[in-house]
C-alpha positions in Angstrom: 0.0 -0.1 0.2 1.1 3.5 -1.1 1.6 5.6 2.4 0.1 9.0 2.9 2.5 10.1 5.8 5.8 12.1 5.4 9.0 10.3 5.6 10.7 11.2 8.6 14.0 12.3 7.0 12.3 14.5 4.6 9.5 16.4 6.4 11.5 19.6 7.2 12.7 20.0 3.6 9.3 19.6 2.3 8.1 22.0 4.9 10.9 24.6 3.8 9.6 24.3 0.1 6.0 24.6 1.0 6.6 27.9 2.8 8.6 30.0 0.2 6.8 32.5 -1.8 5.7 32.3 -5.3 6.1 35.2 -7.7 4.2 34.6 -11.0 2.2 36.7 -13.0 -1.7 36.3 -12.0 -4.1 34.7 -14.8 -6.4 37.3 -16.5 -10.1 36.9 -14.8 -11.8 36.2 -17.9 -9.4 33.4 -18.9 -9.9 29.8 -17.9 -7.4 29.0 -15.1 -4.7 26.3 -14.5 -5.3 23.7 -11.7 -3.3 21.7 -9.1 -4.6 18.3 -8.8 -3.5 16.8 -5.5 -3.0 13.0 -4.9 -3.4 13.6 -1.2 -6.2 16.1 -0.1 -4.4 16.7 3.2 -2.1 19.2 1.3 -5.0 21.4 -0.2 -4.5 24.3 2.4 -0.7 24.5 1.6 -1.2 24.6 -2.0 -4.0 26.9 -2.2 -1.8 29.3 -0.1 1.0 28.8 -2.8 -1.3 29.4 -5.8 -4.0 32.1 -4.5 -2.2 34.8 -5.9 -2.1 33.1 -9.5 -5.9 32.4 -9.3 -5.1 28.5 -9.8 -7.8 26.2 -8.7 -6.8 23.3 -6.2 -8.4 20.0 -6.9 -8.4 17.0 -4.6 -10.5 14.0 -3.8 -11.3 13.5 -0.4 -10.7 9.7 -0.2 -10.1 7.6 2.9 -6.8 6.5 4.2 -7.6 2.7 3.3 -8.6 3.4 -0.1 -6.4 1.9 -2.8 -4.2 3.7 -4.9 -6.3 2.6 -8.1 -9.3 4.0 -6.3 -7.7 7.2 -5.5 -6.4 7.5 -9.0 -9.9 7.2 -10.6 -11.5 9.4 -7.8 -9.1 12.1 -8.7 -9.5 11.8 -12.4 -13.2 11.7 -12.0 -13.1 15.2 -10.1 -10.7 16.5 -12.7 -13.2 15.5 -15.6 -16.0 17.1 -13.7 -14.1 20.4 -13.4 -13.1 20.4 -16.8 -17.0 20.0 -18.1 -17.8 22.6 -15.7 -15.7 24.9 -18.1 -14.0 26.6 -15.3 -10.3 25.2 -15.5 -8.2 25.2 -18.5 -7.5 21.4 -19.7 -4.5 22.3 -21.3 -2.9 23.2 -17.9 -3.9 20.9 -15.1 -0.9 19.8 -13.0 -0.5 16.9 -10.7 1.1 17.2 -7.4 2.1 15.4 -4.3 4.9 15.6 -1.5 6.4 13.5 1.2 5.3 9.9 0.9 2.5 10.9 -1.3 5.2 11.8 -4.0 4.9 7.8 -4.9 1.2 8.4 -5.5 2.1 11.3 -8.1 4.2 8.6 -10.2 1.4 6.1 -9.5 -1.3 8.2 -10.7 0.5 9.7 -13.9 1.1 5.9 -14.9 -2.4 4.7 -14.4 -4.3 8.1 -15.8 -1.5 9.7 -18.2 -3.5 11.8 -20.5 -5.0 14.3 -17.9 -1.7 16.1 -16.9 0.2 19.0 -18.5 3.2 17.9 -16.2 3.6 16.7 -12.5 5.9 17.4 -9.4 6.7 15.2 -6.8 8.3 17.0 -3.7 10.2 14.6 -1.4 9.3 11.1 -1.0 10.4 8.4 -3.5 8.6 6.5 -6.2 9.9 3.1 -4.9 6.4 2.1 -3.3 4.8 3.0 -6.7 7.2 1.1 -8.5 6.7 -1.8 -6.2 3.2 -2.1 -7.2 4.3 -3.5 -10.5 2.2 -1.0 -12.4 4.5 1.7 -13.5 5.0 2.0 -17.2 7.5 4.2 -18.5 5.5 4.6 -21.7 2.9 6.4 -20.0 5.2 9.4 -19.1 5.9 10.1 -22.7 3.8 13.1 -22.9 3.6 13.9 -19.3 7.0 15.1 -17.7 7.7 14.7 -13.8 9.8 16.8 -11.8 11.1 15.1 -8.7 12.8 17.0 -5.9 14.4 14.9 -3.4 17.6 14.5 -1.1 20.9 13.4 -2.8 19.8 9.9 -1.9 17.2 10.3 -4.7 19.9 10.5 -7.7 20.6 7.0 -8.2 17.0 6.1 -8.3 16.5 9.0 -10.5 19.1 7.7 -12.8 17.5 4.5 -13.1 14.2 6.0 -14.1 16.0 8.0 -16.7 17.8 4.8 -18.1 14.2 3.2 -18.3 13.3 6.0 -20.6 11.0 7.6 -18.0 10.2 11.2 -18.7 11.6 12.5 -15.2 13.7 15.5 -14.3 15.2 15.3 -10.9 16.7 18.2 -8.7 18.3 18.1 -5.6 16.5 20.0 -2.8 20.2 21.2 -1.6 20.3 22.9 -5.1 18.0 25.7 -3.9 14.8 24.1 -5.0 11.6 26.5 -3.9 8.1 26.4 -4.2 8.5 29.1 -7.0 10.6 26.6 -8.8 8.0 23.8 -8.6 5.2 26.3 -9.9 7.3 27.9 -12.7 8.4 24.4 -13.8 4.8 23.3 -14.0 3.7 26.5 -15.5 6.0 26.2 -18.5 4.1 23.0 -19.7 0.9 22.7 -21.5 -1.0 19.7 -22.4 -1.7 18.9 -26.0 -5.1 16.9 -26.5 -4.0 15.6 -29.9 -0.2 15.1 -29.5 1.1 13.7 -32.7 2.9 10.7 -30.8 1.4 8.7 -28.0 2.3 5.8 -26.4 0.5 3.9 -23.3 0.5 0.8 -21.5 -1.9 -0.7 -19.2 -3.1 -4.0 -17.2 -6.6 -3.0 -16.7 -9.6 -1.9 -18.8 -10.5 0.7 -16.2 -7.1 2.6 -17.1 -7.2 2.2 -21.0 -7.3 6.2 -21.9 -4.5 7.6 -24.1 -5.3 11.0 -25.4 -7.0 10.6 -28.8 -7.4 6.7 -28.1 -9.4 4.6 -25.8 -8.6 1.0 -25.8 -11.9 -1.1 -25.5 -11.5 -4.6 -26.1 -8.7 -6.8 -25.1 -7.5 -10.1 -26.2 -4.2 -11.8 -24.6 -3.6 -13.8 -28.0 -3.0 -10.8 -29.8 0.8 -10.6 -29.5 2.9 -8.3 -31.0 6.6 -8.7 -30.0 7.5 -5.2 -31.8 6.0 -3.7 -28.5 8.0 -4.6 -25.5 7.0 -4.2 -21.9 7.7 -0.8 -20.3 7.1 -1.8 -16.8 9.7 -0.7 -14.2 10.8 -3.6 -12.5 9.6 -3.8 -8.9 11.9 -4.9 -6.0 11.4 -8.3 -4.7 9.4 -6.6 -1.8 10.2 -9.6 0.6 9.3 -9.4 4.1 9.5 -11.5 7.5 6.3 -13.3 8.2 6.2 -11.7 12.0 3.0 -9.9 11.7 2.8 -6.0 11.3 5.7 -4.1 13.1 7.1 -0.8 12.6 10.5 0.8 12.9 12.3 4.0 12.2 14.3 4.2 9.2 16.8 6.6 11.0 17.7 4.4 13.8 21.4 4.0 14.1 21.2 0.4 14.8 22.6 -2.2 15.5 19.9 -4.1 13.9 16.3 -3.3 13.7 14.4 -1.6 16.6 10.7 -2.7 16.9 9.3 0.8 17.7 5.5 0.0 16.7 3.4 -3.2 17.3 -0.5 -2.9 16.6 -2.9 -3.1 19.4 -3.9 -6.8 18.9 -0.5 -8.1 17.7 -0.1 -11.9 18.3 3.2 -12.3 16.7 6.5 -13.4 18.4 8.0 -9.7 18.7 7.8 -7.6 21.6 8.1 -3.7 21.6 11.9 -2.5 21.9 13.1 -5.8 20.4 16.0 -5.3 18.0 16.2 -7.9 15.1 19.9 -8.3 14.9 20.5 -11.4 12.7 18.8 -13.0 9.7 19.8 -16.4 8.9 23.2 -15.9 10.7 24.0 -12.7 9.1 24.4 -9.7 11.2 22.2 -6.7 10.8 23.9 -3.2 10.7 20.8 -1.0 10.7 17.7 -0.5 9.1 19.2 0.3 5.6 21.3 -3.1 5.7 18.0 -5.0 6.8 15.9 -3.5 3.9 19.1 -4.2 1.2 19.2 -7.8 2.6 15.4 -8.4 2.1 15.4 -6.6 -1.4 17.7 -9.3 -2.6 15.4 -12.2 -1.6 13.5 -13.6 -4.5 11.7 -16.7 -3.1 9.7 -17.7 -0.3 11.6 -19.9 2.3 12.0 -20.8 5.8 14.2 -18.3 7.9 15.8 -17.6 11.3 16.0 -14.4 13.1 18.0 -13.5 16.4 16.5 -10.9 18.5 18.0 -8.8 21.2 15.2 -8.6 23.9 17.1 -6.6 26.8 20.1 -8.7 27.9 18.3 -12.1 26.5 19.1 -13.4 22.7 15.9 -15.1 21.5 15.9 -17.2 18.4 12.7 -17.0 16.2 11.7 -19.3 13.2 9.8 -17.6 10.7 9.5 -17.2 6.9 10.2 -15.2 4.0 7.2 -14.1 2.1 6.6 -12.2 -1.2 3.8 -9.9 -2.1 1.3 -11.2 -4.9 2.1 -9.7 -8.3 0.0 -8.5 -11.0 -0.2 -10.9 -14.3 2.4 -10.2 -16.7 0.0 -9.7 -19.7 -0.5 -5.8 -20.6 -2.0 -3.9 -23.4 0.1 -1.4 -25.2 -0.7 1.1 -28.1 1.8 3.4 -29.7 0.3 5.8 -32.2 1.6 8.8 -34.2 -0.1 11.1 -37.1 1.9 11.8 -39.9 0.9 15.1 -41.6 2.9 14.8 -44.6 1.4 11.4 -45.3 -2.1 12.4 -43.8 -1.8 9.0 -42.2 -2.5 7.9 -38.8 -0.1 4.9 -37.9 -1.1 2.6 -34.8 0.8 -0.3 -33.2 -0.6 -2.4 -30.7 -0.6 -5.5 -28.4 -3.5 -7.2 -27.0 -5.9 -4.9 -28.3 -8.7 -5.9 -30.8 -11.1 -2.8 -30.6 -10.3 0.9 -29.8 -12.0 4.3 -30.1 -10.0 6.8 -32.1 -10.9 10.5 -31.9 -9.9 12.2 -35.0 -9.6 16.3 -35.1 -10.5 17.9 -38.3 -7.2 19.2 -39.2 -5.8 15.6 -39.7 -8.5 14.8 -42.5 -8.7 13.5 -44.7 -6.5 10.6 -43.4 -5.8 6.9 -43.8 -5.5 4.8 -40.9 -2.7 1.8 -40.7 -3.4 -0.6 -37.5 -0.8 -3.5 -37.3 -0.3 -3.7 -41.0 -4.1 -3.4 -41.8 -5.2 -0.2 -43.7 -8.6 1.6 -43.6 -8.1 3.9 -46.7 -10.0 7.2 -45.8 -11.4 8.9 -42.9 -13.2 12.2 -44.0 -15.2 13.1 -40.9 -13.7 14.2 -37.6 -14.8 13.1 -34.0 -15.0 9.8 -32.6 -14.6 6.4 -34.6 -14.4 2.7 -33.3 -12.0 0.7 -34.9 -12.5 -3.3 -35.1 -9.8 -5.7 -35.9 -11.4 -8.6 -37.2 -8.6 -11.5 -38.7 -7.2 -9.6 -41.7 -9.9 -6.9 -41.9 -9.8 -3.4 -40.3 -13.2 -1.8 -39.9 -14.6 1.5 -38.7 -17.9 2.8 -37.7 -19.1 6.0 -35.5 -18.8 5.6 -31.9 -22.1 4.9 -30.1 
């Protein structure tokens, strides 16, 4: 589950960023206004303070803490869609934002709903818990750049994201990042409703929108090796089967201090225990402990040693791994070639889609996975059907 709370080591930095003033020209009163969509409603007051002189609208979906990340992404997208339909906000300038541990939800929401945002900002935190869901696809960031501001420890992760071809810009908070930096960076981006090149990947029909294409029918048998998966590899996510327990990441060690146990905990640990060994290997501190778990890729029996006051206790347990999503995904990569007046579509696992064509692209032919539709002459929404060796189109119902 992606956490809502701020990480202990970064709360002050986030707070410092949030309190710095923003100096940008306010929007004309008659114009449709930009909006900040928040992955965590608890930050609404802060962002309202930051953007009130600009007249920007703050949008947040008031969801419960226990709501799943998918439900939160859908709820926020629904709120944004409602605001767009009301005519109050500019659909070309809707920005996604979050800070602290909610930064992971910024990455998650872009990956699930890539086509609503002009850009996104993640202040502090880390995308690691989002990546570990197995639902982060680099393709979905193609037209939605993300600014991630973190401590120096984030550079290595940012380099891995860029190596995976994710559209992310990383900046160190020590480099002078401020609230004005974030707002100015966001304001420099605009969303194109009909980008000439789009690329989206999903594992769920609930999250199948991709700008001017909506994936509507899936068939795992429709393989296409030309399109590889762009999923960012999650860590193994291994854990000890000891029940829920908490620890402070900045505890100096030795070992891992058990600083929290739930009210009705019935496992073998006790408050203030220190887990000092795993399968005979001494644990230096929390960072070392997490590193050891990250390298474990199979479930198996394990033994830990716990320092309980002056007593050393041996506890038999098990390494467990979280369930992962099935590996089958759908991906669509499309582009409009103005010189050829041609819409080219390459897809995997898709047999039906809705394509919305702007008037300025017409007349145009459509080429989908080698099948050709000679001419579209009317703008608007068309449903494309791939049936064996035939490509057929009809008006959307």
